[in-house]
C-alpha positions as CSV (number, residue, x, y, z in Angstrom):
1,M,-101.9,68.7,-36.2
2,Q,-105.5,67.9,-35.2
3,Y,-107.6,71.0,-34.7
4,F,-110.8,69.0,-34.6
5,N,-111.0,65.7,-32.8
6,K,-114.0,63.3,-33.4
7,T,-116.1,65.9,-35.2
8,N,-119.6,64.7,-36.3
9,I,-120.6,67.3,-38.9
10,D,-123.4,66.1,-41.1
11,F,-121.9,66.9,-44.5
12,I,-124.1,64.3,-46.4
13,G,-127.3,65.4,-44.7
14,K,-127.2,68.8,-46.3
15,R,-126.3,67.6,-49.7
16,K,-129.5,68.5,-51.5
17,I,-129.5,72.1,-50.3
18,L,-125.8,72.5,-51.1
19,V,-126.0,70.8,-54.5
20,T,-128.9,73.1,-55.4
21,F,-126.7,76.1,-54.4
22,S,-123.8,74.8,-56.4
23,V,-125.9,74.3,-59.5
24,S,-127.3,77.8,-59.2
25,L,-123.8,79.3,-58.7
26,T,-122.6,77.3,-61.8
27,I,-125.4,78.6,-64.0
28,I,-124.8,82.2,-62.8
29,A,-121.0,81.8,-63.6
30,I,-121.8,80.5,-67.1
31,L,-124.3,83.3,-67.8
32,A,-121.9,85.9,-66.5
33,S,-119.2,84.5,-68.8
34,I,-121.5,84.7,-71.8
35,I,-122.9,88.1,-71.1
36,W,-119.7,89.9,-70.2
37,K,-117.2,87.6,-72.0
38,P,-113.6,87.2,-70.8
39,V,-111.2,89.8,-71.9
40,L,-108.4,88.1,-73.8
41,G,-104.8,89.1,-73.0
42,I,-101.8,89.3,-75.2
43,D,-101.2,85.6,-75.2
44,F,-104.5,84.8,-76.9
45,K,-105.4,88.1,-78.6
46,G,-102.0,88.8,-80.2
47,G,-99.5,91.6,-79.5
48,S,-95.9,92.7,-79.3
49,E,-93.1,91.7,-77.0
50,I,-90.4,94.3,-76.7
51,A,-87.1,93.9,-74.9
52,V,-85.6,97.2,-73.9
53,Q,-82.6,98.5,-72.0
54,I,-82.9,101.7,-70.0
55,S,-79.9,103.5,-68.5
56,G,-80.2,104.6,-64.9
57,N,-81.7,102.9,-62.0
58,Q,-85.3,102.4,-63.1
59,S,-87.7,100.0,-61.5
60,I,-90.5,98.0,-63.0
61,G,-92.9,100.2,-61.1
62,D,-91.4,103.3,-62.7
63,I,-91.8,101.8,-66.2
64,R,-95.3,100.6,-65.5
65,K,-96.3,104.1,-64.5
66,I,-94.8,105.7,-67.6
67,I,-96.5,103.1,-69.9
68,S,-99.9,103.5,-68.1
69,D,-99.6,107.3,-68.4
70,G,-99.1,106.8,-72.1
71,N,-102.6,105.3,-72.3
72,I,-101.3,101.8,-73.1
73,K,-103.5,99.4,-71.2
74,S,-102.9,95.7,-70.3
75,A,-99.1,96.0,-70.6
76,E,-97.1,93.2,-69.0
77,I,-93.6,94.3,-67.7
78,K,-90.9,91.9,-66.4
79,S,-87.2,92.0,-65.7
80,Y,-85.2,90.7,-68.5
81,G,-81.6,89.6,-68.5
82,E,-79.2,92.0,-66.8
83,A,-79.9,95.1,-64.7
84,G,-81.8,97.8,-66.6
85,Q,-83.3,95.4,-69.1
86,F,-87.0,94.8,-69.2
87,L,-89.5,92.8,-71.2
88,I,-92.7,94.8,-72.2
89,R,-95.7,93.0,-73.7
90,V,-98.5,95.1,-75.2
91,L,-101.6,94.4,-77.3
92,E,-101.1,94.4,-81.1
93,E,-102.6,97.9,-81.7
94,S,-99.9,99.5,-79.4
95,G,-96.8,98.2,-81.1
96,A,-93.0,98.6,-80.5
97,D,-92.8,102.1,-82.0
98,L,-95.4,103.6,-79.6
99,V,-93.7,101.9,-76.6
100,Q,-90.4,103.3,-77.6
101,E,-91.9,106.8,-78.1
102,I,-93.6,106.7,-74.6
103,L,-90.4,105.6,-72.9
104,K,-88.3,108.3,-74.5
105,K,-90.8,110.9,-73.3
106,G,-91.0,109.4,-69.9
107,F,-87.2,109.1,-69.4
108,P,-85.9,112.0,-71.5
109,N,-82.5,111.9,-69.8
110,E,-81.9,108.2,-70.2
111,T,-80.8,106.1,-73.1
112,I,-83.5,103.8,-74.5
113,T,-82.2,100.8,-76.5
114,I,-84.5,98.3,-78.2
115,L,-83.0,94.8,-77.8
116,K,-85.5,92.8,-79.7
117,V,-89.1,92.9,-80.9
118,D,-91.3,89.8,-81.3
119,K,-94.9,89.8,-82.5
120,I,-97.7,87.4,-81.7
121,G,-100.4,87.4,-84.4
122,P,-104.1,87.0,-83.8
123,K,-104.0,83.6,-85.5
124,V,-101.2,82.3,-83.2
125,G,-103.2,83.7,-80.2
126,S,-106.4,81.8,-81.2
127,E,-104.3,78.6,-81.6
128,L,-102.9,79.1,-78.1
129,L,-106.4,79.6,-76.8
130,L,-107.6,76.4,-78.4
131,D,-104.5,74.5,-77.0
132,A,-105.5,75.9,-73.5
133,V,-109.0,74.5,-73.8
134,W,-107.6,71.1,-74.9
135,A,-105.2,71.1,-72.0
136,I,-108.0,71.5,-69.5
137,L,-110.2,68.8,-71.2
138,L,-107.3,66.3,-71.4
139,S,-106.5,66.9,-67.8
140,F,-110.1,65.9,-67.0
141,V,-109.8,62.7,-69.0
142,A,-106.5,61.8,-67.4
143,I,-107.8,62.4,-63.9
144,L,-110.9,60.3,-64.7
145,I,-108.8,57.4,-65.8
146,Y,-106.4,57.7,-62.8
147,V,-109.2,57.8,-60.2
148,A,-111.2,55.1,-61.9
149,F,-108.2,52.8,-62.0
150,R,-107.2,53.5,-58.4
151,F,-110.7,53.5,-56.9
152,E,-113.9,53.0,-58.8
153,F,-115.3,54.5,-62.0
154,N,-118.1,56.2,-60.0
155,F,-115.5,57.9,-57.8
156,G,-113.8,59.2,-60.9
157,V,-117.0,60.6,-62.2
158,G,-117.7,62.3,-58.9
159,A,-114.2,63.8,-58.9
160,I,-114.6,65.2,-62.5
161,I,-118.0,66.7,-61.6
162,A,-116.4,68.5,-58.7
163,L,-113.5,69.7,-60.9
164,I,-115.8,71.0,-63.6
165,H,-117.7,72.8,-60.8
166,D,-114.5,74.4,-59.5
167,V,-113.3,75.6,-62.9
168,I,-116.6,77.0,-64.1
169,I,-117.3,79.0,-60.9
170,T,-113.7,80.2,-60.6
171,F,-113.6,81.3,-64.3
172,G,-117.0,83.0,-63.9
173,L,-115.6,84.9,-60.8
174,V,-112.6,86.0,-62.8
175,V,-114.8,87.4,-65.6
176,V,-117.1,89.2,-63.1
177,V,-114.2,90.7,-61.1
178,N,-112.4,91.9,-64.3
179,H,-115.7,93.4,-65.6
180,L,-116.2,95.3,-62.4
181,G,-112.7,96.6,-62.6
182,L,-111.8,95.4,-59.1
183,V,-108.7,93.5,-60.3
184,D,-107.1,93.3,-63.8
185,L,-107.8,89.7,-64.8
186,E,-107.4,89.3,-68.5
187,L,-107.4,85.8,-69.8
188,N,-103.8,84.9,-70.4
189,Q,-101.3,82.1,-69.8
190,T,-101.0,83.1,-66.1
191,I,-104.7,82.7,-65.6
192,L,-104.6,79.4,-67.4
193,A,-101.8,78.2,-65.2
194,G,-103.9,79.1,-62.2
195,M,-106.8,77.1,-63.5
196,L,-104.7,74.0,-64.2
197,T,-103.1,74.3,-60.7
198,V,-106.6,74.4,-59.2
199,I,-107.5,71.2,-61.0
200,G,-104.4,69.4,-59.6
201,Y,-104.9,70.8,-56.1
202,S,-108.6,70.0,-55.9
203,I,-108.2,66.4,-57.1
204,N,-105.5,65.9,-54.5
205,D,-108.0,66.7,-51.7
206,T,-110.7,64.6,-53.3
207,V,-108.4,61.6,-53.6
208,I,-107.5,61.8,-49.9
209,I,-111.2,61.7,-49.0
210,M,-111.8,58.8,-51.4
211,D,-108.9,56.9,-50.0
212,R,-110.3,57.2,-46.5
213,V,-113.7,56.0,-47.8
214,R,-112.0,52.9,-49.2
215,E,-110.2,52.2,-45.9
216,N,-113.4,52.7,-43.9
217,R,-115.3,50.2,-46.2
218,E,-112.9,47.5,-44.9
219,K,-112.8,48.8,-41.4
220,H,-116.5,49.3,-40.9
221,K,-118.2,46.6,-43.0
222,G,-121.9,46.7,-43.0
223,M,-122.1,50.4,-42.2
224,N,-124.6,52.5,-44.2
225,F,-122.6,54.0,-47.1
226,A,-123.8,57.6,-46.5
227,K,-122.7,57.4,-42.8
228,L,-119.4,55.8,-43.9
229,V,-118.7,58.7,-46.3
230,N,-119.7,61.2,-43.6
231,L,-117.3,59.5,-41.2
232,S,-114.5,59.7,-43.7
233,L,-115.1,63.4,-44.3
234,N,-115.0,64.1,-40.6
235,E,-111.8,62.1,-40.2
236,T,-110.0,64.0,-42.9
237,L,-111.4,67.4,-42.0
238,S,-108.3,68.5,-40.0
239,R,-105.9,67.5,-42.7
240,T,-108.1,69.4,-45.3
241,L,-108.2,72.6,-43.2
242,N,-104.5,72.5,-42.5
243,T,-103.6,72.2,-46.1
244,V,-106.0,74.9,-47.2
245,L,-105.0,77.3,-44.5
246,T,-101.3,77.1,-45.2
247,T,-101.8,77.5,-49.0
248,V,-104.3,80.4,-48.6
249,I,-101.8,82.4,-46.5
250,V,-99.2,82.1,-49.2
251,L,-101.6,83.1,-51.9
252,V,-102.8,86.2,-50.0
253,V,-99.2,87.3,-49.6
254,L,-98.6,86.6,-53.3
255,F,-101.7,88.5,-54.3
256,I,-100.7,91.6,-52.3
257,F,-97.0,91.7,-52.9
258,G,-96.6,89.7,-56.1
259,G,-97.5,92.6,-58.4
260,P,-99.8,92.6,-61.4
261,V,-98.0,89.8,-63.2
262,L,-98.8,87.3,-60.4
263,Q,-102.1,88.7,-59.2
264,G,-104.1,86.7,-61.7
265,F,-102.5,83.4,-60.7
266,A,-102.9,84.1,-57.0
267,F,-106.6,85.1,-57.5
268,C,-107.4,82.0,-59.4
269,M,-105.6,79.8,-57.0
270,F,-107.2,81.4,-53.9
271,W,-110.8,81.0,-55.0
272,G,-110.1,77.7,-56.8
273,I,-108.9,76.2,-53.5
274,I,-111.9,77.6,-51.6
275,F,-114.4,76.1,-54.1
276,G,-112.2,73.0,-54.5
277,T,-112.4,72.3,-50.8
278,Y,-116.1,72.9,-50.8
279,S,-116.7,70.6,-53.8
280,S,-114.5,67.8,-52.3
281,L,-116.6,67.9,-49.1
282,F,-120.0,68.3,-50.7
283,I,-120.2,67.8,-54.4
284,A,-117.9,64.8,-55.1
285,S,-119.1,63.0,-52.0
286,S,-122.7,63.7,-52.7
287,Y,-122.5,62.2,-56.2
288,I,-120.8,59.1,-54.8
289,V,-123.5,58.6,-52.2
290,W,-126.3,59.3,-54.7
291,R,-124.8,56.8,-57.2
292,N,-124.3,54.1,-54.5
293,E,-128.0,54.5,-53.4
294,K,-129.1,54.1,-57.1
295,V,-127.0,51.0,-57.5
296,E,-128.3,49.5,-54.2
297,K,-131.9,50.3,-55.3
298,N,-131.4,48.6,-58.6
299,I,-130.0,45.5,-56.9
300,T,-132.9,45.4,-54.5
301,N,-135.4,45.7,-57.3
302,S,-133.8,43.0,-59.3
303,K,-133.9,40.6,-56.3
304,T,-137.5,41.3,-55.5
305,G,-138.5,40.8,-59.1
306,K,-139.4,44.4,-59.8
307,K,-138.6,46.2,-63.0
308,L,-134.9,47.1,-63.0
309,V,-134.4,50.9,-62.8
310,T,-131.5,52.2,-64.8
311,A,-129.3,54.8,-63.2
């Protein structure tokens, strides 16, 4: 579906202003993450996982309210196995005994049965956090190799710069929103899954644009490279907006109705897609144009006998 036909938006012409804006936003996100620091969830800080069975027709919302009223913060509650069975994850200082005591007070007329208790120690949590960082770094390396092999190395570098931009700003926004208490966004595996999905989603849009740039190179030989990239961005604009719009609608619904367990994932995905679309249009393409101009300048200088300028 083509919402925009033959658009002529000057994406490349505004690149200096927008790159400056992105650099500033990235610095702010890094500073916010250093000053306020992300709040680690159970996955990375350590805690207890308690499987319980409660008689009666109790809902996750009922149990969450009882746990919250018992002053246990950051509890994760999910359905587990059969009806009436729930999985409750709490930070290490809470423990299974406290959870059982709170549930008995909250449901005095029901039978509370502890099915199992698993503990995640701080050491295991720190190892999981390190593995998460490695997962993100290795995904960058894999994407760089893939894009460099399919297109050009410079295209791959541009894509990685855009992805780093997306991850840093989205992560900084998560830290700020959690610090302000607007949404509970502790750093856990759900947030990590959202970050990794953002990386995959963002590179997909960037690859589509790069593929069109490659096609237009053959189709419009001799055209100024900046104009060629601008043409490619305009030609893929409808496809980009269609994809973003449909995904954003789903994420908004997921954020509103998905409950606390899925809010972190939906939040990361929503803003990651927004920044990812922005970076595909302005950051990755701006780097590719800048790098191409540097290469052409070096070639021109070498032909005219001037000192070769290294990029």
